[in-house]
VOVOTI-998630 format. One record per residue (C-alpha): residue number from 1; x negated, y, z. Coordinates in Angstrom, 3 decimals, always signed. Layout:
N
site zase = NUM&east = X&north = Y&up = Z
...
This chain:
272
site zase = 1&east = +19.332&north = +126.173&up = -42.830
site zase = 2&east = +19.613&north = +130.253&up = -43.252
site zase = 3&east = +21.762&north = +131.810&up = -40.491
site zase = 4&east = +21.573&north = +134.856&up = -42.210
site zase = 5&east = +23.876&north = +137.492&up = -40.562
site zase = 6&east = +25.546&north = +141.157&up = -41.007
site zase = 7&east = +23.795&north = +143.687&up = -39.756
site zase = 8&east = +27.255&north = +145.143&up = -38.587
site zase = 9&east = +27.387&north = +143.836&up = -35.590
site zase = 10&east = +29.641&north = +146.022&up = -33.304
site zase = 11&east = +32.110&north = +144.105&up = -31.034
site zase = 12&east = +33.688&north = +140.836&up = -32.322
site zase = 13&east = +35.402&north = +138.717&up = -29.065
site zase = 14&east = +32.293&north = +137.348&up = -28.640
site zase = 15&east = +29.351&north = +140.079&up = -28.698
site zase = 16&east = +28.493&north = +143.642&up = -26.959
site zase = 17&east = +30.265&north = +143.781&up = -23.397
site zase = 18&east = +33.534&north = +144.053&up = -22.117
site zase = 19&east = +35.300&north = +144.369&up = -18.605
site zase = 20&east = +35.062&north = +142.339&up = -15.591
site zase = 21&east = +37.625&north = +139.570&up = -16.960
site zase = 22&east = +36.772&north = +136.145&up = -18.566
site zase = 23&east = +37.525&north = +135.153&up = -22.060
site zase = 24&east = +36.974&north = +132.486&up = -23.820
site zase = 25&east = +37.293&north = +133.074&up = -27.878
site zase = 26&east = +36.993&north = +131.577&up = -30.991
site zase = 27&east = +35.394&north = +132.623&up = -33.489
site zase = 28&east = +32.534&north = +135.251&up = -32.840
site zase = 29&east = +31.658&north = +138.517&up = -32.463
site zase = 30&east = +27.837&north = +138.968&up = -32.773
site zase = 31&east = +26.331&north = +141.498&up = -34.816
site zase = 32&east = +23.901&north = +139.895&up = -36.619
site zase = 33&east = +23.481&north = +138.614&up = -39.658
site zase = 34&east = +24.863&north = +135.593&up = -40.581
site zase = 35&east = +27.618&north = +134.276&up = -43.789
site zase = 36&east = +29.280&north = +131.862&up = -40.935
site zase = 37&east = +29.458&north = +134.463&up = -38.213
site zase = 38&east = +31.480&north = +137.178&up = -40.894
site zase = 39&east = +34.129&north = +137.418&up = -38.238
site zase = 40&east = +31.962&north = +138.190&up = -35.305
site zase = 41&east = +30.498&north = +140.673&up = -37.562
site zase = 42&east = +33.981&north = +142.373&up = -38.211
site zase = 43&east = +35.119&north = +142.083&up = -34.526
site zase = 44&east = +32.049&north = +144.332&up = -33.455
site zase = 45&east = +32.957&north = +146.502&up = -36.194
site zase = 46&east = +36.255&north = +146.895&up = -34.562
site zase = 47&east = +34.934&north = +147.618&up = -31.215
site zase = 48&east = +32.271&north = +150.232&up = -33.010
site zase = 49&east = +35.086&north = +151.826&up = -34.550
site zase = 50&east = +38.164&north = +151.773&up = -31.663
site zase = 51&east = +34.931&north = +152.682&up = -28.768
site zase = 52&east = +36.042&north = +149.504&up = -26.369
site zase = 53&east = +34.042&north = +149.999&up = -23.072
site zase = 54&east = +31.841&north = +147.619&up = -21.321
site zase = 55&east = +33.572&north = +144.927&up = -19.423
site zase = 56&east = +32.977&north = +143.180&up = -15.737
site zase = 57&east = +34.544&north = +140.130&up = -14.134
site zase = 58&east = +36.879&north = +139.376&up = -16.602
site zase = 59&east = +36.741&north = +136.646&up = -19.142
site zase = 60&east = +38.091&north = +135.645&up = -22.873
site zase = 61&east = +37.286&north = +132.535&up = -24.189
site zase = 62&east = +37.076&north = +133.044&up = -28.076
site zase = 63&east = +36.120&north = +130.692&up = -30.987
site zase = 64&east = +34.422&north = +131.592&up = -34.287
site zase = 65&east = +35.003&north = +129.414&up = -37.253
site zase = 66&east = +31.845&north = +128.150&up = -38.803
site zase = 67&east = +30.497&north = +125.389&up = -41.472
site zase = 68&east = +32.553&north = +122.524&up = -42.303
site zase = 69&east = +31.337&north = +118.600&up = -40.766
site zase = 70&east = +33.288&north = +115.961&up = -41.799
site zase = 71&east = +34.808&north = +114.043&up = -39.008
site zase = 72&east = +37.623&north = +112.083&up = -38.940
site zase = 73&east = +41.286&north = +113.725&up = -37.314
site zase = 74&east = +42.998&north = +111.981&up = -35.049
site zase = 75&east = +44.976&north = +112.884&up = -31.875
site zase = 76&east = +44.951&north = +115.863&up = -29.821
site zase = 77&east = +41.468&north = +116.166&up = -27.468
site zase = 78&east = +41.429&north = +117.172&up = -23.887
site zase = 79&east = +38.661&north = +119.486&up = -22.103
site zase = 80&east = +36.255&north = +116.707&up = -21.305
site zase = 81&east = +36.247&north = +115.149&up = -25.146
site zase = 82&east = +36.383&north = +118.034&up = -26.791
site zase = 83&east = +33.032&north = +117.274&up = -29.650
site zase = 84&east = +30.468&north = +119.513&up = -29.871
site zase = 85&east = +27.965&north = +119.569&up = -32.618
site zase = 86&east = +25.727&north = +122.498&up = -31.743
site zase = 87&east = +23.613&north = +122.952&up = -34.943
site zase = 88&east = +22.591&north = +126.427&up = -33.492
site zase = 89&east = +20.254&north = +125.949&up = -30.884
site zase = 90&east = +19.325&north = +122.809&up = -32.658
site zase = 91&east = +18.322&north = +124.654&up = -35.644
site zase = 92&east = +16.944&north = +127.948&up = -34.691
site zase = 93&east = +13.721&north = +128.873&up = -32.243
site zase = 94&east = +14.240&north = +129.386&up = -28.536
site zase = 95&east = +13.357&north = +131.604&up = -25.713
site zase = 96&east = +10.334&north = +129.887&up = -24.255
site zase = 97&east = +11.045&north = +131.653&up = -20.873
site zase = 98&east = +14.612&north = +130.663&up = -20.648
site zase = 99&east = +13.608&north = +126.972&up = -21.632
site zase = 100&east = +11.228&north = +127.099&up = -18.599
site zase = 101&east = +14.229&north = +128.510&up = -15.868
site zase = 102&east = +17.989&north = +129.248&up = -17.103
site zase = 103&east = +18.741&north = +131.186&up = -13.801
site zase = 104&east = +15.455&north = +133.236&up = -14.069
site zase = 105&east = +15.666&north = +133.509&up = -17.947
site zase = 106&east = +19.125&north = +135.362&up = -17.432
site zase = 107&east = +16.996&north = +138.594&up = -16.188
site zase = 108&east = +17.111&north = +141.795&up = -18.620
site zase = 109&east = +13.598&north = +141.565&up = -20.744
site zase = 110&east = +12.345&north = +141.262&up = -24.197
site zase = 111&east = +12.389&north = +138.414&up = -25.801
site zase = 112&east = +9.537&north = +137.397&up = -27.994
site zase = 113&east = +9.888&north = +134.964&up = -31.387
site zase = 114&east = +12.993&north = +133.309&up = -30.447
site zase = 115&east = +17.155&north = +133.265&up = -31.916
site zase = 116&east = +18.487&north = +132.957&up = -28.666
site zase = 117&east = +18.242&north = +131.899&up = -24.966
site zase = 118&east = +19.754&north = +129.277&up = -23.280
site zase = 119&east = +22.027&north = +131.017&up = -19.869
site zase = 120&east = +24.073&north = +130.212&up = -17.853
site zase = 121&east = +27.162&north = +131.968&up = -17.365
site zase = 122&east = +27.559&north = +133.949&up = -14.085
site zase = 123&east = +30.029&north = +131.920&up = -11.337
site zase = 124&east = +33.087&north = +133.807&up = -10.313
site zase = 125&east = +35.392&north = +133.911&up = -6.760
site zase = 126&east = +38.658&north = +132.638&up = -8.066
site zase = 127&east = +39.645&north = +132.165&up = -11.950
site zase = 128&east = +42.963&north = +132.346&up = -13.217
site zase = 129&east = +44.277&north = +131.589&up = -16.466
site zase = 130&east = +46.514&north = +134.926&up = -17.212
site zase = 131&east = +47.300&north = +133.419&up = -20.800
site zase = 132&east = +46.331&north = +131.342&up = -23.554
site zase = 133&east = +46.907&north = +130.576&up = -27.260
site zase = 134&east = +48.733&north = +127.681&up = -28.418
site zase = 135&east = +47.669&north = +128.553&up = -31.799
site zase = 136&east = +44.267&north = +128.600&up = -31.100
site zase = 137&east = +44.349&north = +125.678&up = -28.940
site zase = 138&east = +45.886&north = +123.572&up = -32.373
site zase = 139&east = +42.467&north = +125.508&up = -34.163
site zase = 140&east = +40.691&north = +122.946&up = -31.921
site zase = 141&east = +42.708&north = +120.066&up = -31.928
site zase = 142&east = +42.953&north = +120.807&up = -28.154
site zase = 143&east = +46.244&north = +119.603&up = -26.552
site zase = 144&east = +48.161&north = +122.465&up = -25.034
site zase = 145&east = +48.860&north = +121.148&up = -21.588
site zase = 146&east = +44.460&north = +121.537&up = -21.012
site zase = 147&east = +44.996&north = +125.362&up = -21.223
site zase = 148&east = +47.034&north = +125.061&up = -18.209
site zase = 149&east = +44.516&north = +122.808&up = -15.973
site zase = 150&east = +42.569&north = +123.882&up = -13.677
site zase = 151&east = +39.422&north = +123.137&up = -15.634
site zase = 152&east = +39.920&north = +125.678&up = -18.272
site zase = 153&east = +40.282&north = +128.357&up = -15.579
site zase = 154&east = +36.844&north = +126.749&up = -14.130
site zase = 155&east = +35.087&north = +126.845&up = -18.102
site zase = 156&east = +36.568&north = +130.478&up = -18.790
site zase = 157&east = +35.998&north = +131.602&up = -15.693
site zase = 158&east = +31.673&north = +130.072&up = -16.287
site zase = 159&east = +31.912&north = +128.072&up = -13.241
site zase = 160&east = +32.350&north = +124.513&up = -15.376
site zase = 161&east = +30.431&north = +123.882&up = -18.204
site zase = 162&east = +31.896&north = +121.412&up = -20.712
site zase = 163&east = +30.711&north = +117.706&up = -21.278
site zase = 164&east = +28.267&north = +118.668&up = -24.794
site zase = 165&east = +27.884&north = +122.314&up = -24.608
site zase = 166&east = +24.392&north = +124.167&up = -24.595
site zase = 167&east = +25.233&north = +127.460&up = -23.624
site zase = 168&east = +22.913&north = +130.691&up = -24.998
site zase = 169&east = +22.975&north = +134.100&up = -25.582
site zase = 170&east = +21.953&north = +135.001&up = -29.147
site zase = 171&east = +19.062&north = +137.835&up = -30.113
site zase = 172&east = +19.129&north = +139.886&up = -32.748
site zase = 173&east = +18.422&north = +143.404&up = -33.520
site zase = 174&east = +19.999&north = +146.532&up = -35.789
site zase = 175&east = +20.995&north = +149.931&up = -35.735
site zase = 176&east = +23.409&north = +152.074&up = -33.592
site zase = 177&east = +24.712&north = +155.538&up = -34.027
site zase = 178&east = +21.896&north = +155.594&up = -37.455
site zase = 179&east = +19.283&north = +154.824&up = -35.185
site zase = 180&east = +16.808&north = +151.839&up = -34.921
site zase = 181&east = +18.026&north = +150.257&up = -31.596
site zase = 182&east = +15.379&north = +147.517&up = -31.512
site zase = 183&east = +16.507&north = +144.617&up = -29.408
site zase = 184&east = +20.129&north = +144.216&up = -29.205
site zase = 185&east = +21.636&north = +140.598&up = -28.613
site zase = 186&east = +24.482&north = +139.128&up = -27.122
site zase = 187&east = +24.556&north = +141.648&up = -23.496
site zase = 188&east = +27.678&north = +140.314&up = -21.979
site zase = 189&east = +28.900&north = +137.341&up = -23.834
site zase = 190&east = +27.590&north = +133.469&up = -23.478
site zase = 191&east = +28.222&north = +130.724&up = -26.492
site zase = 192&east = +29.110&north = +127.584&up = -24.892
site zase = 193&east = +28.443&north = +125.643&up = -28.507
site zase = 194&east = +30.048&north = +124.624&up = -31.578
site zase = 195&east = +33.119&north = +121.863&up = -31.829
site zase = 196&east = +34.245&north = +120.185&up = -34.273
site zase = 197&east = +38.273&north = +119.682&up = -34.800
site zase = 198&east = +39.876&north = +116.352&up = -36.685
site zase = 199&east = +39.836&north = +118.129&up = -39.931
site zase = 200&east = +35.788&north = +118.989&up = -40.106
site zase = 201&east = +35.991&north = +122.625&up = -39.168
site zase = 202&east = +33.369&north = +123.881&up = -36.954
site zase = 203&east = +34.161&north = +126.906&up = -34.398
site zase = 204&east = +32.145&north = +128.378&up = -31.548
site zase = 205&east = +33.190&north = +128.987&up = -28.426
site zase = 206&east = +32.188&north = +131.538&up = -26.521
site zase = 207&east = +32.451&north = +133.131&up = -23.578
site zase = 208&east = +33.202&north = +137.237&up = -22.988
site zase = 209&east = +32.205&north = +138.651&up = -20.052
site zase = 210&east = +30.010&north = +135.957&up = -18.810
site zase = 211&east = +27.333&north = +137.904&up = -17.029
site zase = 212&east = +24.007&north = +139.394&up = -17.500
site zase = 213&east = +21.961&north = +137.496&up = -20.352
site zase = 214&east = +17.959&north = +138.960&up = -21.145
site zase = 215&east = +20.080&north = +141.482&up = -23.557
site zase = 216&east = +22.136&north = +143.054&up = -20.839
site zase = 217&east = +19.795&north = +145.968&up = -20.834
site zase = 218&east = +21.691&north = +147.850&up = -17.311
site zase = 219&east = +24.830&north = +146.332&up = -17.530
site zase = 220&east = +26.465&north = +143.638&up = -15.411
site zase = 221&east = +27.435&north = +141.724&up = -18.640
site zase = 222&east = +31.409&north = +141.358&up = -17.021
site zase = 223&east = +34.410&north = +142.406&up = -18.359
site zase = 224&east = +37.024&north = +144.537&up = -17.155
site zase = 225&east = +40.930&north = +143.025&up = -17.242
site zase = 226&east = +42.304&north = +145.900&up = -18.991
site zase = 227&east = +40.071&north = +145.971&up = -22.162
site zase = 228&east = +39.925&north = +142.070&up = -22.217
site zase = 229&east = +43.558&north = +142.208&up = -22.697
site zase = 230&east = +43.267&north = +144.903&up = -25.460
site zase = 231&east = +40.775&north = +142.968&up = -27.194
site zase = 232&east = +42.580&north = +139.580&up = -26.704
site zase = 233&east = +45.481&north = +140.899&up = -28.098
site zase = 234&east = +43.880&north = +142.691&up = -30.899
site zase = 235&east = +42.274&north = +139.544&up = -32.174
site zase = 236&east = +45.182&north = +138.222&up = -33.024
site zase = 237&east = +47.034&north = +141.330&up = -33.832
site zase = 238&east = +44.258&north = +141.405&up = -36.912
site zase = 239&east = +44.319&north = +137.906&up = -37.487
site zase = 240&east = +48.053&north = +137.967&up = -38.307
site zase = 241&east = +48.042&north = +141.092&up = -40.824
site zase = 242&east = +45.522&north = +139.143&up = -42.791
site zase = 243&east = +41.656&north = +140.804&up = -41.240
site zase = 244&east = +39.191&north = +138.328&up = -40.553
site zase = 245&east = +38.232&north = +137.989&up = -36.761
site zase = 246&east = +37.412&north = +136.035&up = -34.329
site zase = 247&east = +40.533&north = +134.532&up = -32.491
site zase = 248&east = +41.583&north = +134.452&up = -28.420
site zase = 249&east = +42.097&north = +131.460&up = -26.421
site zase = 250&east = +42.256&north = +131.747&up = -22.971
site zase = 251&east = +41.950&north = +134.955&up = -20.628
site zase = 252&east = +41.315&north = +134.238&up = -16.881
site zase = 253&east = +40.978&north = +136.342&up = -14.321
site zase = 254&east = +37.736&north = +135.480&up = -11.916
site zase = 255&east = +38.723&north = +136.813&up = -8.494
site zase = 256&east = +35.947&north = +139.560&up = -8.777
site zase = 257&east = +35.953&north = +143.808&up = -8.437
site zase = 258&east = +33.995&north = +145.809&up = -11.054
site zase = 259&east = +33.030&north = +149.025&up = -10.494
site zase = 260&east = +33.992&north = +151.242&up = -13.726
site zase = 261&east = +34.250&north = +154.636&up = -14.407
site zase = 262&east = +37.786&north = +154.342&up = -16.487
site zase = 263&east = +38.428&north = +157.657&up = -17.504
site zase = 264&east = +34.067&north = +158.799&up = -17.718
site zase = 265&east = +34.754&north = +161.618&up = -14.863
site zase = 266&east = +32.694&north = +160.823&up = -12.799
site zase = 267&east = +34.885&north = +158.907&up = -10.410
site zase = 268&east = +34.186&north = +154.889&up = -10.824
site zase = 269&east = +36.243&north = +152.904&up = -9.133
site zase = 270&east = +36.691&north = +148.888&up = -8.161
site zase = 271&east = +38.799&north = +147.213&up = -11.086
site zase = 272&east = +39.757&north = +143.662&up = -11.825
């Protein structure tokens, strides 16, 4: 099952860096190459164009549509009964270092002969849902009431891993600013896995601003609230304008502060 990915990778709701927020997103914003991940490539390209800055402790949950599989339609799912079928981690080679130790495996480094690293989101102080999209919840056949639960905040914040999930950060390489950049990868995004809805549609769920991964280089892997809100709103706006992109399911405030130089003028301050 070739996962050819477009080297466009700029910034989908799923990869690169977004602020200090925590997000759960549908679709994926990965810059690699994969016809199944075009939404991510589109979103990445959007980030590169807009110049959205790196993130901190805010998170967004986004879903990315992938290939379909036959699943009988039925009633709404709960967070505990989401149907995970993780073909990406099942079919591609894993980073042997993170296989040995998922905690130490999060440390930035060169990853050899692997398509991804199994990693865990960084836990946060006090996650609370800021907003969610009923429309995106419907894509997963997830009951809207589930978005209001404390468990949803804990999942989006990275404090809880859903049953059946297999968290990972993807490894890839590509060009940046006209030059070959070598190893890139999901530096502040961690995918929870792939969920099948009642129509047999396959969605990749990814946390943005989930903390450091082997691909974070010198960044903290977090996302700030201001840029996370912008990404949440813009992804939904692009979708409704007919532009293929990732979707934003929920946005959570983490209760943590991160230091950012908002105007890039040598005046860094803490912000949510």
